[in-house]
C-alpha positions in Angstrom: 0.1 -0.1 0.1 1.3 3.7 -0.9 1.7 6.3 1.6 -1.5 8.0 0.1 -3.7 4.7 0.8 -2.0 4.5 4.1 -3.0 7.6 5.2 -6.6 7.1 4.3 -6.6 4.0 6.4 -5.0 5.9 9.4 -7.7 8.5 9.1 -10.5 6.1 9.2 -9.1 3.8 11.9 -10.5 4.6 15.3 -7.7 2.9 17.5 -10.0 3.3 20.6 -12.4 0.9 19.4 -9.9 -1.4 17.9 -7.0 -3.5 18.5 -6.8 -4.6 22.2 -9.6 -2.0 22.7 -12.0 -4.0 20.6 -15.2 -5.0 22.3 -16.1 -8.5 21.4 -19.8 -8.1 22.0 -19.9 -4.9 19.8 -18.2 -6.5 17.1 -20.6 -9.7 17.4 -23.5 -7.3 17.0 -22.1 -5.4 14.0 -20.6 -8.3 12.2 -24.2 -10.0 12.5 -25.8 -6.6 11.0 -23.1 -6.4 8.1 -23.8 -10.1 7.0 -27.6 -9.7 7.3 -27.0 -6.6 5.4 -25.0 -8.2 2.8 -27.5 -11.1 2.4 -30.5 -8.8 2.0 -28.6 -7.1 -0.9 -27.7 -10.3 -2.3 -31.5 -11.3 -2.6 -32.8 -8.0 -3.6 -30.1 -6.9 -6.0 -27.3 -9.3 -6.8 -25.2 -11.9 -5.2 -21.9 -10.3 -6.2 -23.4 -7.0 -5.1 -24.6 -8.6 -1.7 -20.6 -10.0 -1.3 -19.1 -6.7 -1.7 -21.6 -5.1 0.5 -20.5 -7.8 3.3 -16.9 -7.3 2.4 -17.3 -3.5 2.7 -19.1 -3.9 6.1 -16.4 -6.3 7.7 -13.9 -3.6 6.3 -15.5 -0.8 8.5 -15.8 -3.0 11.4 -12.2 -3.9 11.2 -11.0 -0.2 10.8 -13.4 1.5 13.1 -14.6 -1.0 15.5 -18.2 -0.8 14.4 -20.7 -0.4 11.6 -23.7 1.2 13.1 -23.1 4.5 14.9 -24.1 4.2 18.5 -23.4 0.4 18.9 -21.9 0.7 22.4 -25.3 2.3 23.6 -27.4 -0.1 21.6 -25.3 -3.2 23.0 -25.5 -1.5 26.7 -29.2 -1.3 26.2 -30.3 -4.3 24.6 -28.1 -7.2 24.8 -29.1 -9.1 28.3 -26.6 -9.5 30.9 -26.3 -13.2 30.4 -24.8 -12.6 26.6 -22.6 -9.8 28.0 -21.4 -12.2 30.6 -20.2 -14.9 27.9 -17.8 -12.3 26.6 -16.8 -11.2 29.9 -18.7 -7.6 29.8 -21.3 -8.3 32.5 -21.1 -6.0 35.5 -18.9 -7.6 37.9 -19.8 -9.2 41.3 -19.1 -7.3 44.4 -15.7 -7.2 45.2 -12.6 -5.0 44.9 -10.6 -4.7 41.5 -7.5 -6.7 42.2 -3.7 -6.0 41.5 -2.3 -7.6 38.5 -5.5 -8.1 36.7 -4.4 -9.9 33.5 -1.7 -12.0 35.2 -0.9 -14.7 32.7 -3.8 -13.8 30.3 -6.5 -14.0 33.5 -8.7 -11.1 34.1 -9.1 -11.1 38.0 -10.7 -7.3 38.1 -13.9 -9.4 39.0 -13.8 -10.7 42.5 -15.3 -14.1 42.9 -18.2 -14.4 45.3 -16.9 -18.0 46.3 -13.6 -16.5 47.2 -11.9 -18.8 45.0 -8.9 -17.3 42.8 -8.9 -18.3 39.3 -6.9 -21.6 40.3 -9.3 -22.8 42.6 -7.8 -21.9 46.0 -10.2 -20.3 48.4 -9.0 -17.3 50.1 -10.3 -14.7 51.9 -8.2 -11.6 51.6 -9.5 -9.9 55.1 -9.1 -12.9 57.1 -5.8 -13.9 55.5 -4.6 -10.3 56.5 -5.7 -10.6 59.9 -3.8 -13.9 60.1 -0.7 -12.5 59.0 -0.7 -9.5 61.3 -0.8 -7.2 58.4 -4.2 -5.8 59.7 -5.4 -5.0 63.0 -8.4 -3.5 64.7 -8.3 0.3 65.3 -8.2 1.2 68.8 -12.2 1.6 68.9 -12.7 -1.6 67.3 -14.9 -0.3 64.5 -12.5 -0.7 61.5 -9.4 -2.3 60.4 -5.8 -0.5 59.6 -2.5 -1.4 58.8 -0.5 -2.9 61.7 2.5 -0.9 62.6 5.1 -2.9 61.8 3.3 -3.6 58.4 2.9 0.1 57.8 6.5 1.1 58.6 7.7 -2.0 56.2 5.2 -1.1 53.5 6.7 2.5 53.6 10.3 1.5 53.2 9.3 -0.6 50.3 7.4 2.0 48.8 10.8 4.1 48.5 12.6 1.1 47.3 9.7 0.6 44.4 9.8 4.3 43.6 13.4 4.4 42.6 13.9 1.1 41.1 12.9 -0.5 37.8 9.4 -1.7 37.4 10.2 -5.3 35.8 11.5 -7.2 38.8 8.2 -6.2 40.7 6.0 -6.9 37.9 7.8 -10.5 37.4 7.1 -11.3 41.0 3.6 -10.0 41.1 2.8 -11.6 37.8 4.8 -14.8 38.2 6.7 -14.3 34.9 9.0 -17.2 34.5 12.7 -16.4 34.5 13.2 -17.4 30.7 10.4 -14.8 29.9 11.7 -11.7 31.9 14.2 -10.6 29.5 11.1 -10.2 26.9 9.0 -8.6 29.7 7.8 -4.9 28.9 6.1 -2.3 31.4 4.6 0.8 30.1 2.2 3.4 31.6 -1.1 3.8 29.2 -3.2 6.6 30.0 -3.4 6.2 33.9 -2.8 2.6 33.8 0.4 0.6 34.0 0.5 -2.3 31.6 2.9 -5.3 31.7 3.6 -7.5 28.5 5.6 -10.5 27.6 5.8 -10.7 23.8 2.9 -8.3 23.6 0.8 -10.7 25.5 -0.6 -8.9 28.9 0.4 -10.6 32.0 -0.5 -7.5 34.4 -2.5 -4.5 34.6 -3.1 -1.8 37.5 -5.2 1.2 37.5 -2.6 3.5 38.4 1.0 3.7 38.9 0.1 4.2 42.7 -1.9 0.9 42.4 1.1 -0.6 41.1 3.6 0.7 43.7 1.0 -0.1 46.7 1.3 -3.7 45.3 5.2 -4.1 44.6 5.8 -3.2 48.1 3.2 -4.9 49.9 4.3 -8.0 48.0 7.8 -7.4 49.3 6.8 -7.2 52.9 4.7 -10.2 52.8 7.5 -12.1 51.0 9.7 -11.4 53.8 7.4 -11.7 56.7 5.0 -14.8 55.8 6.2 -17.7 54.9 3.0 -19.0 53.3 2.7 -16.0 50.9 4.5 -17.4 47.9 2.7 -20.8 48.5 -0.7 -19.0 47.1 -1.3 -19.1 43.5 -0.7 -15.8 41.9 -4.4 -15.0 41.3 -5.1 -15.5 45.1 -2.1 -13.2 46.0 -3.5 -10.5 43.6 -6.7 -10.6 45.2 -5.3 -10.3 48.8 -3.1 -7.2 47.5 -6.3 -5.7 46.0 -8.1 -6.1 49.4 -5.0 -4.7 51.2 -4.9 -1.7 49.3 -8.5 -0.7 50.3 -6.8 0.5 54.0 -4.3 2.8 51.8 -4.4 6.1 53.7 -1.9 8.0 51.9 -1.0 7.7 48.2 2.0 5.2 47.5 3.2 7.8 44.7 2.8 11.5 46.1 1.9 10.9 49.8 -1.4 12.9 49.7 -4.6 11.7 51.4 -6.5 9.0 49.8 -10.3 9.6 49.9 -13.4 7.8 49.1 -15.9 8.8 46.7 -18.9 7.6 44.6 -18.3 7.4 40.5 -19.8 5.8 37.7 -17.5 3.5 35.5 -18.4 3.1 32.0 -17.2 1.0 29.3 -18.8 0.4 26.1 -21.1 -2.1 27.0 -21.9 -1.4 30.9 -22.0 1.6 33.4 -21.8 0.9 37.2 -21.8 2.5 40.4 -18.4 2.2 42.1 -16.7 3.6 45.5 -13.4 4.8 44.4 -10.5 5.5 46.7 -8.5 8.0 44.8 -5.4 10.6 45.8 -6.6 14.0 46.8 -3.1 15.1 45.5 -2.2 13.4 42.1 -6.1 12.2 41.3 -4.9 8.9 40.9 -7.0 5.9 41.5 -5.9 3.4 44.2 -8.7 1.2 44.0 -12.2 0.9 43.1 -15.0 -1.1 45.0 -18.6 -2.3 44.2 -20.8 -0.6 46.8 -22.3 -3.8 47.8 -18.8 -5.1 48.8 -18.7 -2.2 51.7 -20.9 -4.5 53.7 -18.1 -6.8 53.9 -15.4 -4.2 54.7 -15.3 -3.5 58.4 
């Protein structure tokens, strides 16, 4: 393709709806519409014209992510939750988003109501952290907070995490095999931190402060808890995500972390969440389904 043709393609392409941002339900809806349109043209006009219409429709979907304007809103409104769930797009069960949300290709943004990790190991983050003495009750017994020793060790590890390369921490958090570490890449995309091996995503954090919090906490627990490394990666991720609920100061800038209610919208869903956000740099440290607050002391 010459430069002019490439320029036209680039102008038509919508990267926010294609590539790794492509929405499977929206694509499925549009492909169905495109094929039906092509079939109708083939019957009403000519099979060759119908095939051409189908080809143009599929090309538009490939370039732009959709054929019909407003597809995300149509998908959100008319596709039942059972269909969205097949594509991993249904509103998540009540829970906290976890740390390395795509470790070895398995999303763990949704907390499993059964308390089981992706590997089938049951883990309750709060119970685990209480047993590890990382969390303790506040003086009035109304809430939980970091144990003094853990808070001190965590802050010390935060300083190290801020000053060192991200790769080794990601490799530990996502269980990247040593042979794959040379091909591990870590980059910031928007506010998020994304890690990949040979282009395959192995880790995702909602913000750099969230990543730093998990990296520091992981180092502390590895040094203090003999059972920590025996947990599967997904279970450790759930525990780290639960631990982040009790962060009071931003791991990146040190400003206060406060709670607010926000609406998180994707192309197919919109849901209310409680967000822990830094008052200084405005980064999200965690987000939580409101119903899950009933389980947080």
